[in-house]
C-alpha positions in Angstrom: 114.4 131.4 100.8 116.9 128.0 101.8 115.0 127.5 104.9 111.4 127.8 104.0 111.9 125.5 101.0 113.2 123.0 102.6 110.6 123.3 105.4 108.1 123.2 102.5 109.5 120.0 101.6 109.5 118.4 105.0 106.0 118.9 105.4 105.1 117.2 101.9 107.6 114.9 101.7 108.7 111.6 103.3 111.8 111.3 105.3 113.5 109.2 102.3 112.2 111.4 99.5 113.0 114.5 101.6 116.5 113.2 101.9 117.4 112.8 98.2 115.7 116.8 97.2 117.5 118.0 100.0 121.1 116.3 98.5 119.8 117.8 95.2 119.3 121.0 96.2 122.5 121.3 98.0 124.5 119.9 94.5 122.1 122.2 92.4 123.5 125.7 94.5 126.9 124.4 94.3 127.3 123.7 90.8 125.6 127.6 90.2 127.7 128.9 92.3 128.8 132.1 90.4 126.5 132.3 88.4 124.5 135.0 87.7 120.9 136.2 86.3 120.0 139.7 84.5 118.2 140.4 87.9 121.7 140.6 89.3 120.3 137.7 91.9 122.5 134.3 91.8 121.5 131.9 89.5 120.6 129.2 91.5 117.3 131.2 92.7 115.9 130.5 89.1 115.8 126.5 89.8 114.6 126.6 93.4 111.9 128.9 91.9 111.0 126.4 89.5 111.1 123.2 92.0 108.8 125.0 94.4 106.6 125.6 91.9 106.0 121.9 91.4 106.0 121.6 94.6 102.9 123.5 95.1 101.3 121.3 92.2 102.3 118.2 94.2 104.5 116.5 91.8 106.8 113.0 92.8 109.8 113.7 94.4 112.4 112.5 91.3 110.1 115.4 89.2 111.5 117.9 92.0 115.2 116.8 92.0 115.0 117.2 88.1 113.7 121.0 88.1 116.6 121.5 90.6 119.1 120.2 87.9 117.3 121.3 84.7 120.1 123.5 84.0 122.5 122.0 85.7 124.1 119.8 82.4 123.9 123.0 80.1 125.2 125.7 82.1 127.9 123.9 84.4 130.4 121.4 84.0 128.4 118.1 85.4 127.3 115.7 82.8 124.4 113.5 82.3 126.4 109.9 84.0 127.0 112.2 87.2 123.2 113.0 87.5 122.3 109.6 86.7 125.0 107.8 89.4 123.7 110.7 92.3 120.3 110.5 91.4 118.9 107.6 89.3 118.1 107.4 86.0 114.3 108.6 85.6 116.1 111.9 87.1 118.4 112.2 84.2 116.0 111.2 82.0 114.1 114.1 82.7 116.9 116.6 83.1 117.7 115.7 79.7 114.0 115.8 78.4 114.2 119.6 79.6 117.7 120.1 78.0 116.4 119.1 74.9 113.5 121.1 74.5 114.6 123.8 72.8 112.9 127.2 72.0 110.4 126.6 69.5 110.7 129.1 66.2 107.9 128.8 63.7 110.0 130.7 61.7 112.3 127.9 61.1 111.8 125.7 57.9 111.3 122.4 56.7 112.9 119.7 59.2 113.6 122.4 61.9 110.5 123.0 62.0 109.0 119.7 61.9 111.9 118.6 64.5 111.3 121.3 67.1 107.6 120.5 67.3 108.8 117.2 67.3 111.0 117.3 70.8 108.0 119.2 72.4 105.7 116.5 71.5 107.6 112.9 72.0 108.8 114.4 74.9 105.1 114.7 76.3 104.9 110.9 75.2 108.1 110.1 77.1 107.2 111.5 79.6 104.6 113.9 81.3 106.3 115.9 83.7 109.3 117.1 81.1 106.5 119.6 80.0 105.7 120.4 83.5 109.0 121.0 84.2 109.5 123.5 81.1 105.8 125.3 82.7 107.5 125.7 85.9 110.2 126.9 83.9 108.8 129.4 82.1 106.8 130.4 84.1 108.7 131.3 86.7 110.9 133.7 84.0 108.1 135.0 83.3 107.3 136.3 86.5 111.0 138.0 86.4 110.7 139.3 83.0 111.1 142.9 83.5 114.6 142.5 83.7 114.6 142.1 80.1 114.6 144.2 77.0 111.2 145.7 76.0 112.0 144.0 72.4 112.8 139.9 74.5 110.0 141.2 77.2 107.2 140.7 74.0 108.8 138.3 72.1 108.6 136.3 75.3 105.2 136.7 76.3 104.0 136.3 72.7 105.6 132.8 73.0 104.2 132.1 75.8 100.9 133.1 74.9 100.9 130.9 71.9 103.0 127.7 73.2 102.6 127.5 76.7 99.8 129.0 78.0 97.4 125.8 75.3 99.8 123.2 76.3 99.2 124.4 80.3 95.2 124.7 79.6 95.3 121.0 78.0 97.1 119.7 80.7 94.2 121.1 82.9 96.8 123.3 85.0 94.4 125.5 85.5 96.2 127.9 88.2 99.9 128.1 85.8 97.8 128.9 82.9 95.7 131.6 84.3 99.1 133.1 85.7 100.9 132.4 82.5 98.1 134.5 80.5 97.9 137.2 83.3 101.7 137.7 83.1 101.4 138.0 79.2 98.6 140.6 79.6 101.1 142.3 81.6 103.8 143.4 79.1 101.4 142.7 75.4 98.8 145.1 76.9 99.3 146.9 80.0 97.0 149.5 79.8 94.5 147.4 79.6 95.7 144.9 81.9 96.0 147.9 85.0 92.9 148.8 84.0 90.8 145.2 84.9 92.9 145.2 87.6 91.8 148.6 89.1 88.3 147.5 88.1 88.6 144.2 89.3 89.8 145.5 93.0 86.9 147.7 93.2 84.3 145.4 92.3 85.7 143.3 95.1 85.3 145.8 97.7 81.6 146.6 96.4 80.8 142.9 96.2 82.6 141.5 99.8 78.9 141.9 101.7 77.4 139.8 98.9 79.6 137.4 99.2 79.8 136.8 102.8 75.9 136.6 102.4 75.7 134.4 99.7 78.4 132.1 101.5 76.3 132.0 104.7 72.6 131.1 102.3 74.9 128.6 101.2 76.3 126.9 104.0 72.9 127.3 105.7 71.6 124.8 102.8 73.9 122.7 103.3 73.6 122.1 106.6 69.6 121.4 105.6 70.6 119.0 103.5 73.0 117.3 105.4 75.9 117.5 103.1 79.5 118.4 104.4 81.1 120.8 102.1 83.4 123.8 101.7 82.7 127.4 100.3 85.1 129.7 98.5 85.8 132.3 96.5 87.5 132.4 93.3 88.4 135.7 91.4 88.3 135.3 87.8 92.0 135.8 86.1 92.7 139.4 84.4 93.3 137.4 80.6 89.6 136.0 81.0 88.6 139.6 81.7 90.4 140.8 78.9 89.1 138.5 76.3 85.4 138.9 76.9 85.5 142.4 76.8 87.5 141.6 73.9 84.3 140.2 72.4 82.5 143.7 73.2 80.8 143.0 76.8 80.9 145.3 79.5 82.4 144.7 83.2 78.5 144.5 84.4 78.2 141.7 81.8 80.8 139.7 82.7 79.0 137.8 85.9 81.6 136.0 87.2 84.2 138.2 88.3 84.4 136.8 91.8 82.4 133.1 92.0 82.2 130.7 95.1 83.3 127.0 94.9 81.3 124.3 96.6 83.6 121.3 97.3 81.8 118.8 98.6 81.8 114.8 99.4 80.5 112.7 95.9 78.3 113.8 93.1 75.4 112.9 94.6 75.8 115.9 96.9 76.9 118.2 93.9 73.3 117.8 92.5 71.5 117.9 95.7 72.9 121.6 96.1 72.3 122.0 92.9 68.2 121.9 92.8 68.6 123.6 96.8 70.2 126.8 95.0 67.9 126.9 91.7 64.5 126.7 94.4 66.0 129.3 96.0 67.5 131.6 93.9 66.4 131.7 90.0 68.7 131.0 87.2 70.0 132.8 84.7 68.8 131.0 81.2 71.8 129.6 79.2 73.9 129.9 82.0 73.7 126.8 83.8 76.7 124.1 82.6 76.9 120.5 83.5 80.8 119.6 83.4 80.1 116.5 85.4 78.5 114.6 83.3 80.2 115.8 79.8 83.9 116.7 80.8 86.0 119.0 79.4 88.6 118.0 77.2 91.3 118.8 80.1 89.7 116.3 82.2 88.0 119.2 84.2 84.8 118.4 85.5 82.2 120.2 87.5 78.4 122.2 87.9 78.2 126.0 87.0 75.1 128.0 87.6 74.4 131.7 87.5 71.9 132.9 89.6 69.9 135.9 90.3 70.1 136.4 94.2 68.6 138.9 96.1 71.4 140.7 96.6 71.0 142.6 93.7 74.0 141.4 90.5 73.8 137.7 89.0 76.3 136.1 90.8 78.1 132.5 89.8 78.4 129.3 91.8 80.5 126.7 90.9 79.8 122.9 92.7 82.0 120.6 92.3 83.8 117.1 94.3 87.0 117.5 96.4 88.6 114.9 93.1 87.6 117.2 90.7 87.9 120.5 92.2 92.4 118.9 92.8 91.7 117.5 89.0 90.7 121.5 88.2 93.2 123.2 89.8 96.5 120.5 89.2 95.4 119.2 86.1 97.5 116.0 85.1 99.9 117.4 88.5 96.8 115.9 90.5 97.9 111.8 88.5 100.9 111.9 91.3 98.9 113.4 94.0 96.9 110.6 93.7 99.6 108.2 92.6 101.5 108.7 95.9 98.8 109.8 98.3 99.7 113.1 98.7 102.8 112.4 97.6 104.2 110.4 100.6 103.2 106.7 99.2 100.0 106.4 101.0 97.8 103.8 98.6 95.6 106.1 96.1 94.6 105.5 92.6 93.0 107.4 89.9 91.0 106.6 86.6 93.3 105.9 84.5 90.8 106.5 81.7 91.4 110.4 82.1 94.9 110.2 80.8 93.6 107.9 78.2 94.7 111.0 75.5 98.6 110.9 77.1 98.6 107.1 76.6 97.8 107.1 73.3 100.8 109.9 72.4 102.9 107.7 74.7 102.1 104.9 72.1 103.5 107.1 69.2 106.9 107.0 69.4 107.4 103.3 69.6 105.5 103.3 66.1 107.6 105.8 64.5 111.5 106.7 63.7 111.7 110.0 62.2 109.9 113.5 62.5 108.4 113.5 59.4 106.3 110.2 60.3 105.5 110.8 63.8 104.5 114.5 63.0 102.3 112.3 60.5 100.8 110.1 63.0 100.5 112.8 65.8 96.8 113.5 66.6 96.6 114.9 70.0 93.7 118.0 70.7 96.5 120.3 72.4 95.2 123.7 71.3 91.7 124.2 71.7 91.1 127.3 69.0 93.4 126.3 66.9 95.0 123.9 64.9 98.3 122.8 63.8 99.0 121.4 59.9 102.3 121.1 58.6 103.4 120.9 54.5 104.7 118.0 53.1 108.4 119.5 53.4 107.5 119.9 57.4 106.8 123.6 57.5 104.1 124.5 60.2 101.0 126.0 59.5 98.6 127.6 62.4 95.0 128.3 61.4 92.0 128.9 63.6 90.1 125.5 64.7 87.6 125.0 61.6 89.7 125.8 59.1 89.5 123.9 55.8 92.3 122.7 52.9 91.4 126.1 50.7 92.1 128.3 54.1 95.5 126.3 54.3 95.8 127.0 50.6 95.5 130.7 51.0 97.4 130.8 54.1 100.8 129.6 51.4 100.4 132.2 49.1 97.1 133.4 46.9 98.2 132.3 44.0 98.4 128.6 45.6 95.0 129.4 46.6 93.8 130.8 43.2 95.1 127.9 41.0 94.2 124.8 43.7 92.2 121.9 41.8 92.5 119.6 44.9 93.4 118.4 48.6 94.9 115.7 49.9 95.3 115.3 53.7 98.0 112.5 54.8 98.3 111.6 51.4 95.1 110.8 50.8 92.5 112.6 48.3 89.6 115.0 50.1 86.8 117.2 49.6 88.4 120.4 49.3 85.9 121.4 52.3 87.6 118.6 54.9 88.0 120.8 58.3 91.8 120.3 59.5 93.1 118.3 62.5 96.2 118.6 64.6 98.7 117.2 62.8 97.7 116.8 59.3 100.1 117.1 56.3 98.0 118.7 53.9 99.2 119.1 50.3 97.6 121.2 47.8 97.3 120.2 44.2 97.8 122.9 41.9 97.1 123.7 38.1 97.7 126.2 36.0 94.5 125.2 33.5 92.2 126.7 36.6 89.8 129.1 36.3 90.3 130.2 39.8 88.5 129.8 42.7 84.7 129.1 42.9 82.4 131.7 44.5 81.1 128.9 46.9 84.3 128.2 48.9 83.3 131.7 50.6 80.1 129.6 52.2 83.1 127.6 54.1 86.4 129.0 54.3 86.9 130.7 57.9 89.7 132.7 57.8 89.2 136.3 56.7 92.6 135.8 54.6 91.5 133.4 52.3 87.7 135.2 52.3 89.6 138.7 50.9 91.6 136.6 48.4 88.8 134.9 46.8 86.8 137.8 46.5 90.0 139.7 45.5 90.0 137.4 42.6 86.6 138.1 41.6 87.3 141.5 42.0 89.9 141.7 39.6 89.9 139.4 37.5 86.2 138.7 36.6 84.9 142.5 36.3 82.5 141.3 33.4 81.1 138.6 35.1 80.1 140.6 38.0 79.3 143.7 36.3 76.5 141.2 34.3 75.8 139.4 37.9 75.3 142.8 39.6 72.5 144.4 37.1 70.9 141.0 37.8 70.9 141.4 41.2 69.6 145.2 41.2 67.2 144.4 38.8 65.8 141.9 40.8 65.8 143.9 43.9 64.4 147.3 42.3 61.2 144.9 40.9 60.6 144.0 43.8 60.7 147.2 45.6 58.9 148.5 42.9 61.4 150.1 41.1 62.5 150.4 37.5 66.3 150.4 37.6 66.9 152.5 34.3 64.7 155.5 36.2 67.1 154.9 39.6 70.3 154.6 37.9 69.5 158.0 35.5 70.3 160.1 38.1 73.4 161.4 39.2 73.1 163.0 42.7 74.2 159.7 44.0 76.6 158.4 41.8 79.4 161.0 43.1 79.2 159.8 46.6 79.3 156.0 46.0 82.5 155.9 43.5 84.1 158.5 46.3 83.3 156.4 49.0 84.6 152.7 46.9 87.8 154.7 45.5 85.4 153.4 41.8 85.9 155.6 38.9 82.8 154.9 37.0 79.7 153.3 37.7 80.5 149.7 36.1 82.7 149.5 39.3 80.1 150.0 41.8 77.9 147.6 40.0 80.9 145.1 40.0 81.3 145.4 43.6 77.3 144.3 44.1 78.5 141.1 41.8 81.1 140.1 43.5 79.4 140.7 47.0 81.5 143.7 48.9 78.4 145.6 48.4 74.5 144.4 48.5 72.2 145.4 46.0 69.8 146.3 48.5 72.3 148.5 50.2 73.3 150.7 46.6 69.8 150.6 45.7 68.2 152.3 49.0 70.6 155.1 48.4 69.7 155.1 44.3 66.0 155.4 45.6 66.7 158.5 48.3 68.2 160.4 46.2 65.5 159.8 43.0 62.7 161.0 45.5 64.2 163.9 45.7 64.8 164.8 42.4 61.4 163.1 41.2 59.0 164.6 44.1 56.1 164.7 41.8 56.3 161.1 41.3 57.0 160.0 45.0 53.5 162.1 46.0 51.8 159.8 42.9 52.8 157.2 44.5 51.4 158.0 47.9 48.5 158.6 46.1 47.7 155.8 44.2 48.5 153.8 47.5 46.0 155.5 49.5 43.5 154.4 46.7 44.1 150.5 47.0 40.5 148.5 46.4 39.6 146.7 50.1 38.1 144.2 51.4 37.1 144.6 54.9 37.9 142.2 57.1 36.0 141.4 60.8 39.1 142.3 62.2 37.9 145.9 62.5 41.7 147.9 63.0 41.6 151.8 63.0 43.9 152.9 60.2 44.8 156.3 61.0 43.7 159.1 57.9 42.7 156.1 55.8 39.6 154.5 55.4 38.4 151.6 52.8 41.7 149.9 53.4 42.4 146.0 54.0 44.1 144.8 56.4 46.3 141.8 57.6 47.8 140.3 60.4 51.6 139.6 60.0 52.6 136.2 60.7 55.9 137.0 61.2 55.3 138.9 65.0 51.5 137.8 65.7 49.8 140.9 67.3 47.6 140.5 70.0 44.9 143.2 71.6 46.6 145.3 73.6 49.8 145.2 71.5 50.6 148.4 70.2 50.3 148.1 66.5 51.7 149.5 62.9 50.3 149.5 59.6 52.8 148.6 56.6 51.2 149.5 53.1 52.2 147.3 50.3 51.3 147.7 46.8 49.2 144.9 46.6 48.0 143.6 50.1 46.8 146.7 51.1 48.2 147.2 54.8 49.9 144.6 57.3 49.2 144.9 61.1 52.6 144.3 62.7 53.9 144.9 66.6 55.5 148.1 67.3 58.3 146.2 68.5 58.1 143.6 65.3 62.3 143.3 64.5 61.1 143.3 61.0 60.1 146.9 60.6 63.1 148.4 61.0 64.1 147.4 57.4 60.8 148.7 56.2 60.4 152.3 54.2 59.6 155.0 57.0 57.2 156.6 54.1 55.0 152.9 54.1 54.3 152.8 57.7 51.3 154.0 59.2 49.7 154.4 62.6 46.9 151.7 63.4 44.9 150.3 66.5 42.8 148.6 68.0 38.7 148.5 67.9 37.4 149.2 71.0 36.2 145.9 71.3 37.3 142.6 69.4 35.2 139.1 69.6 38.0 136.5 67.8 40.9 134.6 69.0 44.1 134.8 67.6 47.0 132.7 67.8 50.2 133.4 70.1 53.7 131.8 70.3 55.5 131.3 73.3 58.3 129.1 74.1 59.1 128.2 77.8 62.9 127.6 79.2 63.0 125.1 81.6 65.5 122.2 83.0 65.6 119.4 80.7 63.3 116.4 82.6 61.1 114.0 82.0 57.4 114.9 82.0 58.3 118.7 80.8 55.9 118.8 77.8 53.1 116.5 79.2 53.0 119.4 82.2 52.9 122.4 79.7 50.2 120.5 77.6 48.5 119.6 80.7 47.9 123.2 82.2 47.0 125.1 78.4 44.4 122.2 78.3 42.9 122.5 81.7 42.3 126.2 81.0 40.5 125.5 78.1 42.5 127.3 75.8 42.8 125.6 72.1 46.5 124.7 71.0 47.2 124.8 67.7 50.8 123.7 67.8 53.4 122.5 70.3 57.2 120.9 70.3 60.3 120.6 72.4 63.8 120.1 72.1 66.5 119.3 74.2 69.6 121.7 74.4 72.8 121.0 75.0 73.4 122.7 78.5 71.6 120.9 80.3 68.2 123.0 79.7 65.1 122.4 77.0 63.1 124.4 75.5 59.1 123.9 74.6 57.5 126.0 72.0 53.2 126.5 72.1 51.0 128.1 69.7 48.4 128.7 71.1 44.0 131.0 70.9 44.4 133.7 73.1 42.3 136.8 73.0 44.1 139.6 74.2 47.5 140.7 75.9 45.6 140.4 79.0 44.9 136.9 78.9 48.0 136.0 77.8 50.2 137.3 80.3 47.8 135.2 83.0 49.1 132.0 81.0 52.7 133.1 81.0 52.3 133.7 84.6 50.5 129.9 85.3 53.2 128.3 82.9 56.1 130.0 85.0 55.0 128.0 87.8 55.7 124.3 86.8 58.5 122.5 88.2 61.8 123.6 86.8 61.2 126.4 84.1 63.3 128.9 84.1 61.7 131.7 82.0 58.4 132.1 79.5 58.6 134.4 76.9 56.6 135.2 73.8 58.5 134.8 70.3 59.5 137.8 68.2 58.3 136.0 65.3 
């Protein structure tokens, strides 16, 4: 290890820095002499490995030296003064910063909680390199976690996934973040980890030929455009795949298992090659993302597109400049690469605006002194999917992003939420639905005279805990009101379905099954469940109607006869309803059927038969016995309104081009509108008069030929 490490230092640092790092290497090796890790290895293997991780990230020589010495003050007889004398003030500041970063303990109380978090953020504000060293330290510990007990493995992996991986993500160090998450997955969900590993290896073999062929075609595009660039593959991290699988996706729906990266010289080249790719291959709607125009919070910039190539499955391609690639790989660590010219002192620059959020944190330490005040002032968006907020006593609460003061109140205790009458954030009264941000100090105002939560709270709380506790209150504390509201809902919906609620409730056969399912002892408890929202009124009524029809077949038959005898006023559409004559028919507005579409009829009690497309999504909500077979007459001499959605790359003139094409075909437009989407795409909605489905298909094909159009679909509703 010694030879390879020092060789890597020699290759990446100038002679002066190499000498300093070499001196620190042997200093730490001697200082840790005789100390062993749980694996049985010499302890010095750990600081050397941490330093090597940071060399690969391109950190400066002071950071590498601090990494080699980061356990010396704490675990050996050497003092901070000695480190200062031997290696300078910058190094000892970094070592002290790492030494003071104790393990975060979210189960501790009050000021200790606040102080632990304050140390982390304060270390970041003093010098961001302290956090980067700590991340590298945690990465090597995760790499050697197999020597720990199973209990320790789960504890350390959980802490890493909750704390350190999100910090790495916020700093933009994607490689380090990805490896941390994958190692956590290996120990927290080993079966999932090895399943994903096997599937990824299999997919890699299956798609190796496709990757090579697509790469050759991309290189040909670059040559044709006169653009210099490199193309390489990027396998997706296991944890990212795991999260998508947890959301219900299959491996076949994950298009970026293996993505290709195109790295070019400047931004203009990025968009030029993107245009060539979209000209050659069809892009998938909704899969294009422009992170160059709108970078991520961690400075990441790139173009992402997923295209359907001639090689089968959709394929993701990422396009970025060399500078963007370095930031994507190394995040904030790339700052030192630029400042030092690849850590050897050559002149280079970086846009310091990209580091503005770090500067803001650095300024906080000069404005505040104690932990509580510091945390009150701290407003840094470190965690993408969660917020950390504090009680006035300093307790830390971790809530999902988008949580409100009411979510916070119920996370403390159900009674705190139930008695809440107001919320203070940072000592100021705010509306109770105000969303919380990182660092907020939240105070819940309660009153024993409170009548309890409002049903409106269910409209804005997002945590499952808050929702369940609010529902539980209404279930237990307001039973009479729930029964009253439940009856009102049931009577209204029963009348809408053409039934009398008293008739439906008179039967007994529906009650036993429902009461057993919801552990109820009487019918009032079931109605109360409807009142506070655990059971929908439609859900209960459908069950009642089902048993009612079984108990009263003669009433069902009579109803069917009356339906057949509905008076009709014949319309010119000529729709044929099989088995019936004299029924008036009308076309639905939800799916706008056209001649040539498969259609069905729905018999209503007062408006005859409504004609729907057979694939209309609303049909699944209809009572099956009211659906009848329907068909078009042999000839139809009228026009029908059809609605289309055009999806295209956003550009000037798109709406005009669509309208001009329709007008040139002498087709009447009843409505047209355009909308810019958030992903660089646009949509145009058209309503036009057509004769039949074949005529509409011809229009769709012509619209698809307009420049930039990705897809044209017929509106479902």
